[in-house]
Every structure is written in C-alpha cells, then in structure tokens.
C-alpha positions in Angstrom: 48.1 -46.1 21.5 46.9 -49.7 21.6 49.8 -50.9 19.4 48.4 -54.4 19.1 45.6 -53.0 17.0 47.8 -51.3 14.4 47.2 -52.9 11.0 49.7 -50.9 8.9 53.4 -50.1 9.2 53.0 -46.5 10.2 50.5 -43.7 9.8 53.4 -41.5 8.8 53.9 -43.6 5.6 51.3 -42.0 3.4 52.2 -44.2 0.5 50.9 -45.2 -2.9 48.1 -47.2 -1.1 46.4 -43.9 -0.5 46.8 -42.9 -4.1 45.3 -46.3 -5.2 42.4 -45.8 -2.9 41.8 -42.4 -4.4 41.9 -43.8 -7.9 39.6 -46.7 -7.0 36.8 -44.3 -6.0 35.5 -43.8 -9.5 32.0 -43.2 -8.1 31.9 -41.0 -5.0 28.8 -41.7 -2.7 26.7 -38.6 -2.4 28.4 -36.7 -5.2 25.2 -36.4 -7.2 22.8 -36.2 -4.2 21.1 -32.9 -3.4 22.1 -31.5 0.0 19.6 -32.3 2.7 18.2 -35.4 0.9 17.7 -38.6 2.8 20.5 -41.1 3.1 20.8 -43.2 0.0 21.4 -47.0 0.0 24.9 -46.4 -1.5 25.9 -44.0 1.2 24.6 -46.4 3.9 26.7 -49.2 2.4 29.8 -47.1 2.3 29.4 -46.0 6.0 28.9 -49.6 7.1 31.9 -50.7 5.1 34.3 -48.4 7.0 32.7 -48.3 10.4 34.9 -50.9 11.9 38.0 -49.2 10.5 37.0 -45.9 12.1 36.3 -47.5 15.5 39.7 -49.3 15.5 41.6 -46.3 14.4 40.2 -44.1 17.2 40.8 -46.3 20.1 37.8 -48.6 20.0 34.1 -48.2 20.9 33.1 -47.4 24.5 30.2 -49.2 26.0 28.0 -48.7 29.1 25.8 -45.9 30.3 28.0 -43.0 29.1 28.2 -44.4 25.6 24.4 -45.0 25.6 23.8 -41.4 26.7 25.9 -40.0 23.9 24.1 -42.3 21.4 20.7 -41.1 22.6 21.6 -37.4 22.3 23.3 -37.9 19.0 20.3 -39.8 17.5 17.9 -37.2 18.7 19.8 -34.3 17.1 20.6 -36.3 13.9 17.0 -36.9 13.1 16.5 -33.1 13.0 18.5 -33.1 9.8 15.9 -34.9 7.7 18.4 -37.5 6.6 16.2 -40.1 8.1 12.9 -40.2 10.0 13.9 -42.6 12.8 16.5 -41.8 15.4 17.8 -45.4 15.3 18.7 -44.9 11.6 21.8 -43.2 12.9 24.7 -45.1 14.4 26.4 -42.8 17.1 29.6 -44.1 18.6 31.6 -42.8 21.6 35.3 -43.5 20.9 37.9 -44.3 23.5 40.3 -41.6 22.3 42.2 -38.9 24.2 42.1 -36.5 21.2 39.5 -33.8 20.9 37.6 -34.9 17.8 34.3 -35.7 16.3 33.3 -36.6 12.7 30.5 -38.2 10.7 30.5 -40.2 7.4 27.9 -40.9 4.8 25.3 -43.4 5.8 24.4 -41.9 9.2 27.5 -42.9 11.1 28.5 -40.3 13.8 31.5 -40.4 16.1 32.7 -38.4 19.1 35.8 -39.0 21.3 35.4 -39.2 25.0 38.0 -36.4 25.4 35.8 -34.0 23.4 32.8 -35.0 25.5 34.9 -34.3 28.7 35.4 -30.8 27.5 31.7 -30.1 27.2 29.7 -28.6 30.0 26.1 -29.4 29.1 23.9 -31.6 26.9 23.3 -28.8 24.5 27.0 -28.6 23.7 27.1 -32.3 23.1 24.1 -32.0 20.7 25.8 -29.0 19.0 29.0 -31.0 18.2 27.1 -34.0 16.9 24.7 -31.8 15.0 27.6 -30.0 13.4 29.0 -33.4 12.2 25.6 -34.5 10.9 25.5 -31.1 9.0 28.6 -32.1 7.1 26.8 -35.3 6.0 23.6 -33.6 5.1 25.5 -31.1 3.0 27.4 -33.9 1.3 30.7 -32.2 2.2 32.6 -35.5 2.2 31.7 -36.1 -1.5 33.0 -32.7 -2.5 36.3 -33.2 -0.6 36.8 -36.6 -2.2 36.3 -35.1 -5.7 39.0 -32.5 -4.9 41.3 -35.3 -3.7 40.8 -37.2 -6.9 41.8 -34.2 -8.9 45.1 -34.0 -7.0 45.9 -37.7 -6.9 48.8 -37.4 -9.3 50.8 -35.3 -6.9 54.1 -36.8 -5.7 52.8 -38.0 -2.4 56.0 -38.8 -0.6 57.5 -35.4 -1.2 54.3 -33.7 0.0 54.3 -35.9 3.1 57.9 -35.2 4.0 57.2 -31.5 3.4 54.2 -31.6 5.7 56.2 -33.4 8.4 59.0 -30.8 8.5 57.1 -27.7 7.5 53.8 -28.4 9.2 51.6 -28.3 6.1 48.4 -30.3 6.8 46.5 -30.8 3.6 47.9 -34.2 2.6 48.5 -35.2 6.2 44.8 -35.9 6.5 45.3 -38.9 4.1 46.3 -42.2 5.6 47.0 -45.7 4.5 43.3 -46.5 5.1 40.9 -45.6 2.2 38.3 -44.9 4.9 40.2 -41.6 5.7 39.0 -40.2 2.4 35.6 -39.8 4.0 37.0 -37.4 6.6 39.4 -35.2 4.7 39.8 -31.8 6.3 36.9 -29.6 5.3 37.2 -26.1 3.9 36.4 -23.0 6.0 33.2 -22.4 4.1 32.1 -26.0 4.7 32.9 -25.7 8.4 30.7 -22.6 8.6 27.9 -24.3 6.7 28.0 -27.2 9.2 27.9 -24.7 12.1 24.8 -23.1 10.6 23.1 -26.5 10.1 24.1 -27.6 13.6 22.5 -24.4 15.1 19.3 -25.1 13.1 19.2 -28.6 14.5 19.6 -27.3 18.0 16.7 -24.9 17.6 14.5 -27.7 16.2 15.4 -30.0 19.1 14.7 -27.3 21.7 18.3 -26.8 22.8 19.9 -23.4 23.5 21.5 -22.6 20.1 24.3 -20.6 21.8 25.8 -24.0 22.8 27.6 -24.1 19.5 29.5 -20.9 20.3 30.3 -21.9 23.9 31.6 -25.3 22.8 33.8 -23.7 20.1 35.1 -21.2 22.7 36.0 -24.1 25.0 37.8 -25.9 22.2 39.7 -22.8 21.2 40.7 -22.3 24.9 41.8 -25.9 25.1 43.9 -25.6 21.9 45.6 -22.5 23.3 46.3 -24.1 26.7 47.7 -27.2 25.0 50.0 -25.0 23.0 51.2 -23.2 26.1 51.8 -26.4 28.0 53.7 -27.9 25.1 55.8 -24.8 24.7 54.7 -24.0 21.2 53.1 -21.0 19.5 49.3 -21.5 19.3 49.4 -20.2 15.7 51.3 -23.3 14.7 49.0 -25.8 16.4 49.2 -29.0 14.3 46.0 -28.9 12.3 46.7 -32.6 11.3 45.8 -33.5 14.9 42.2 -32.4 14.3 39.8 -32.3 11.4 38.4 -29.1 12.9 41.1 -26.4 12.9 40.6 -22.8 14.0 37.6 -23.0 16.3 38.3 -19.5 17.7 37.5 -17.7 14.4 34.1 -19.4 14.3 32.8 -18.4 17.8 31.4 -15.0 16.8 29.8 -16.5 13.7 28.1 -19.1 15.8 26.8 -16.5 18.2 25.3 -14.5 15.3 23.7 -17.7 14.0 22.1 -18.3 17.5 20.7 -14.8 17.7 18.3 -14.4 20.6 17.3 -18.0 20.5 16.6 -19.8 23.8 16.4 -23.5 24.8 17.5 -26.0 27.4 21.0 -26.8 28.4 20.5 -29.9 30.6 23.7 -29.1 32.5 23.1 -31.2 35.6 22.0 -34.2 33.6 25.1 -34.0 31.4 27.5 -33.7 34.4 25.9 -36.7 36.1 26.3 -38.8 33.0 30.0 -38.0 32.4 31.0 -38.3 36.1 33.8 -40.9 36.3 34.8 -40.9 32.6 38.5 -41.4 31.8 40.2 -38.1 31.1 43.3 -37.9 28.9 45.2 -41.1 28.1 43.7 -44.5 28.9 46.5 -46.7 30.5 45.3 -49.5 28.2 46.6 -47.3 25.3 49.7 -45.9 27.1 50.0 -42.5 28.8 52.1 -39.4 28.4 53.4 -37.8 31.5 55.5 -34.7 30.7 58.2 -35.9 28.2 57.8 -39.6 29.2 55.5 -42.1 27.4 54.8 -45.3 29.4 52.7 -48.2 28.3 51.8 -50.3 31.3 50.2 -53.1 29.2 52.9 -53.5 26.6 55.5 -52.8 29.3 57.8 -50.2 27.7 58.7 -46.5 28.1 60.6 -43.8 26.3 61.3 -40.1 26.8 61.0 -37.3 24.2 63.9 -34.9 23.7 63.9 -31.6 25.4 61.8 -29.1 23.4 59.6 -31.7 21.8 56.0 -32.6 22.7 54.0 -35.8 22.2 50.5 -36.8 20.9 49.3 -40.3 21.8 47.2 -41.6 18.8 45.6 -45.0 18.4 48.1 -46.0 15.7 51.2 -44.3 16.8 52.8 -41.9 19.3 53.9 -38.7 17.6 56.9 -36.7 18.8 57.0 -33.2 17.4 59.2 -30.2 17.4 60.8 -27.5 15.3 63.8 -29.7 14.4 61.8 -32.7 13.2 59.1 -35.2 13.8 59.0 -38.9 14.7 56.5 -41.6 15.4 56.6 -44.8 17.3 54.5 -47.7 16.0 54.6 -51.4 15.2 54.7 -53.6 12.2 54.6 -57.3 11.2 57.7 -59.0 12.6 59.1 -62.4 11.8 62.4 -62.3 13.8 64.5 -60.6 11.2 65.2 -57.1 12.6 67.2 -56.0 9.5 64.4 -57.0 7.2 61.9 -55.3 9.5 63.8 -52.0 9.1 64.0 -52.3 5.3 60.2 -53.1 5.2 59.5 -49.8 7.1 61.6 -47.9 4.6 59.8 -49.6 1.7 56.5 -48.6 3.2 57.6 -45.0 3.6 58.5 -44.8 0.0 55.6 -46.8 -1.4 55.1 -46.6 -5.2 56.1 -42.9 -5.3 59.8 -43.1 -4.4 62.2 -45.8 -3.4 63.8 -45.1 0.0 66.8 -47.2 1.1 69.2 -46.7 4.0 72.8 -46.4 3.2 73.4 -49.2 5.7 71.6 -50.9 8.6 73.5 -51.0 11.9 72.9 -53.3 14.9 73.1 -52.3 18.5 71.6 -52.9 21.9 69.6 -50.3 23.8 68.9 -51.0 27.5 69.1 -54.7 26.8 66.9 -54.6 23.7 68.3 -55.8 20.4 68.0 -52.9 18.0 68.7 -52.0 14.3 68.6 -48.7 12.6 69.3 -46.9 9.3 69.1 -43.4 7.8 68.3 -42.4 4.2 68.9 -38.9 2.6 65.8 -38.0 0.5 65.3 -35.1 -1.9 62.4 -32.9 -1.0 61.9 -30.5 -3.8 64.8 -28.0 -3.5 66.0 -29.3 -0.2 66.9 -32.6 1.4 65.7 -34.4 4.5 67.0 -37.4 6.5 64.6 -40.3 7.2 65.6 -42.6 10.1 64.1 -45.9 11.2 65.1 -47.2 14.6 63.6 -50.6 15.5 63.7 -52.7 18.7 63.0 -56.4 19.2 60.7 -57.1 22.2 60.1 -60.8 21.3 60.3 -63.4 18.6 57.2 -61.9 17.0 57.1 -58.4 18.4 59.1 -55.3 17.2 58.4 -51.5 17.6 60.1 -48.7 15.7 60.6 -45.0 15.5 60.3 -43.5 12.0 61.7 -39.9 12.0 62.1 -37.1 9.5 64.5 -34.2 10.1 66.3 -31.6 8.0 69.4 -33.0 6.3 72.2 -33.4 8.8 70.1 -33.1 11.9 69.1 -36.8 12.4 71.0 -36.8 15.6 68.3 -34.6 17.3 66.5 -37.9 18.1 69.4 -39.9 19.5 68.4 -39.4 23.1 64.9 -40.6 22.1 66.2 -43.8 20.6 68.4 -44.5 23.6 65.6 -44.0 26.1 63.5 -47.0 25.0 63.4 -49.5 27.8 61.2 -52.3 29.3 59.4 -51.4 32.5 58.8 -53.6 35.6 55.5 -55.0 36.7 55.7 -52.6 39.7 56.2 -49.5 37.4 53.4 -50.7 35.2 51.1 -51.2 38.2 51.7 -47.6 39.4 50.0 -46.1 36.4 46.6 -44.8 37.5 44.2 -43.2 35.0 42.8 -39.7 35.4 39.0 -39.4 35.6 36.4 -36.6 35.7 35.0 -36.1 39.2 31.9 -33.9 39.5 32.0 -31.8 42.8 29.8 -29.2 44.3 31.4 -25.9 45.3 31.1 -25.1 49.0 30.7 -21.7 50.6 34.5 -21.2 51.0 35.5 -22.6 47.7 37.2 -20.6 45.0 38.7 -21.4 41.6 42.0 -21.8 43.4 40.7 -24.3 46.0 38.9 -26.5 43.5 41.8 -26.3 41.0 44.2 -27.4 43.8 42.3 -30.8 43.7 43.2 -31.3 40.1 45.6 -34.3 39.4 48.3 -32.2 37.8 51.4 -30.5 39.1 51.2 -27.6 36.7 48.7 -25.1 35.4 46.0 -26.3 37.7 43.9 -23.1 37.6 44.2 -22.8 33.9 43.2 -26.4 33.4 40.2 -26.0 35.7 39.0 -22.9 33.9 39.2 -24.4 30.5 37.6 -27.7 31.6 34.6 -25.8 33.1 34.3 -23.2 30.4 35.2 -20.3 32.7 36.8 -17.1 31.6 39.8 -15.5 33.4 37.4 -13.4 35.4 34.7 -16.0 36.2 34.4 -17.3 39.8 32.8 -20.4 41.1 29.3 -20.3 42.6 28.6 -22.0 45.9 26.2 -24.9 45.4 27.0 -25.2 41.7 28.6 -28.4 40.2 32.0 -28.3 38.5 34.4 -30.8 36.9 37.8 -31.6 38.3 40.3 -34.3 37.2 41.5 -36.8 39.8 43.5 -40.0 39.8 41.2 -43.0 40.2 41.0 -46.7 39.2 
C-alpha cells in the first residue's frame, strides 16, 4: 500500500465518477472487431492511455532481470495469438503487487504480479497465465464486458456498493473510480473458459507443455484455499473482488481435457533460477501485514485489525474484512482542516448518486494523533447500514482515514481498530525485513518437514511449502531436486 501514490479518496467510494466514465465510452474499442484479428490503432491508443494508471494502481513496475524475463516469456507467447507479428508489439509488465493477479487490456498490454509469478513452478506455467490473458484480448472479451456495463450504468451505484461491501457481492465491486478499470471488469465463466482454451493453443504453438495451464490453476486454487484457512473464513466465500479470476478449481479439469496428450517443455530449472530472490508477500515499501497487525515502515504507522477480521494489502488501500463489516484505510488530499477532510470523504462515498452526511463530526486524540470521526445511517434497499469515517492527522499536509461499512447499529465493531492507529519508531520501522524466495536443493535426508521448517513463518509451514511448490498432500521431496522456500532477507 504505497499511500503516497493514491490519487483518489478511496477505492471503496465507487461513485458517480465511475458512472460518468461508463457513459463517456460511447465507442468501445474492439466492439466491432472480429475475435483473433490484429490489434487496431484504436485499441493500441486505449491501452497506451491507461497503461500508467494500471502500473500505479498495482504497485508500480518492477525492473531488472526478473522483469525482463517475464517480459520475454510474455512477448513470445503473445505473438502466438496473431494479434501482432512481432514480439515487441506487446508490452509485458511485471507488477510489484502481493496479490495473485494477471490481466491484459486492448492494445497488447499484458500484466502479471510478482506474487502470482512466485506461485508458479516453471516457465510453461508463466506462459500459460500470460497466454490466458492475451486470449481475453484476442477474443475481445473486454469490449463485451464494457457493453454490458453500459447497459447497467443507470443502477443506483452507491446502494449496490454498500450491498457488496456487507453481503460480499462482487459484480460492481470490480468498478473503481478509475475509468481504466472498465477494461478489466470481471469476465464471465464462458469467457474464462474460452481464454483457457486459447491459452492452451498458444502453449502448443510455442512448444510448451499444455498441461501447465491446469497445474497453474490447481496451484492457484490451493493458494486460495490456504489463504481462506489462514484467515479463518470459508473458502466458498473467498472475496472474488480481490481477483479478476475467481473459481480456478472448477477450471482445472477443463484445462486438462484441453491439453489432452500434448507434450512440450517446462523449463523448470531456468524459471527457478530467474525468480530466486524475488520479494514474496508484502513489500515493506508498501507496508506489511503480520497476523492482525499492519505496519508501514516508510510512512511510520501501524494499526491492528479486530479479532476475527482479516486484511488485504492493496496498492490504494488496506482492506479489513469480516462477517460484521468491512473497512479500508487510505489517504486523501489534506489541507490542515480535519473536519473538512472527513466531510470530503463522506461526499466522495456518496458521489452523485446519494448524499451522505454524518450526524456530527467529533474530535479526539488517538495515541497522540489528532483525530476526527463521524457516522451516517444510510438506507440500503430494505435495510440500513452505518458508514463511518475515522481520520487522523499525521502532519500539516498528511491525513489517513478508515472508511467502514457495517450493519446498522454495529459500527462499534471497529472501535478497537480506530484506537490502535499509532506512529512507530525508527527502530520498529528498521526491524521490518521482507520475505523473499530462496531456491534450495533437497539433500538426501531432506523431507517436506525439514524444508518447510526453514520457511519464514510461525504457522502452517508445511501447508505453505506444499502450495508454493505445487505439491499434493502425498507428494514427497526428491533429493537433488530444487524447491522454493520463503526466507527473511534484505
């Protein structure tokens, strides 16, 4: 969460700006282009227009040998699509994000997060993911989803967003204040399956093992399940809004059928050598989650989520989620007027769809920080919810705030969260050390347990090791074979 890069009040405020962006797209790039046709000039222009927004929204662009490797693999698989005849016609970006995600937009722009790359176990899996994303572009899925969004633009957006925050609905949660998000609306199941099919075709053409699509989807499903267990939630209710690619488990068998008896290279050793040392999980530059604590060593603050809630560290905000409500911490423009800041957040939450005003704004001090807060009761269809904004002044030009939504009468569930915000010392900030991948070779006496014991975690070491290396519950390590572990290292 590099809060200094946030350009809008809060990603939770899916306001009229999103509706205006929808209405402004009178002509949708690719809407009248036949699937599989080469990239048009219009599509290339749109992709270039939003590229910087995507990079900023997902943690920034990584550089160096690891990024160049991902770019090379991505360009080589993308050219198999026929969208262009030269690999360098595609712009492939490795994003500094701790969320498992990948996407592509019209114009030949392809993106993958380092966390998703960390989950892979060979080059063919990397090519499979990037090929799947290129498949969405080749089939012009983005244009189809934008057309559907336009048809629904007159929906009451705020009510839908509040409902999604409390009830877990994900459809409108894919919209954001950035018009660029319209290019990556969540795809339908049929579109995901079509992109899987195209991705497998590209793997075959490039000489990779086509089964890599299935093994990668299997690893992603296992990671989703493990995350759910570690966060104490039902895997069936995994927040789909955290990923544009829900339900990978149901696609594994389909991907295996698509691969058939095809064969090809995996390039496992090359891949492992290239990802060795990559940051795993949160980058301290963006703040880190340790259990229920979030600590930002650069911006020098920390807070603790309430018992029973889990956190997701995004590039625009930190989300705190649970059955009793959801909250986000983020930043907005601040001019020294804390009361005015709180009101501006409420205004942004309502947007053009509905005016939200707190009954009153109260002032207090939290761990030495000047603070202001207010709560508004909002109608949500046949029920009501409480919207709370709790802001802190960290300097004359710096303020952070929580924006929370809870069922009516339950706003107090986040009181401990609000009271936990504090500054951290230089020493505490300096003690934050990132986790990184370390490629090790299994010795004669090594087992899953001995290698897992070297993982930089205090819980679920064996489960984490198995998921990270694509191992089933019965698989054992092979002496002389390389494996990934996660260690603390600067």
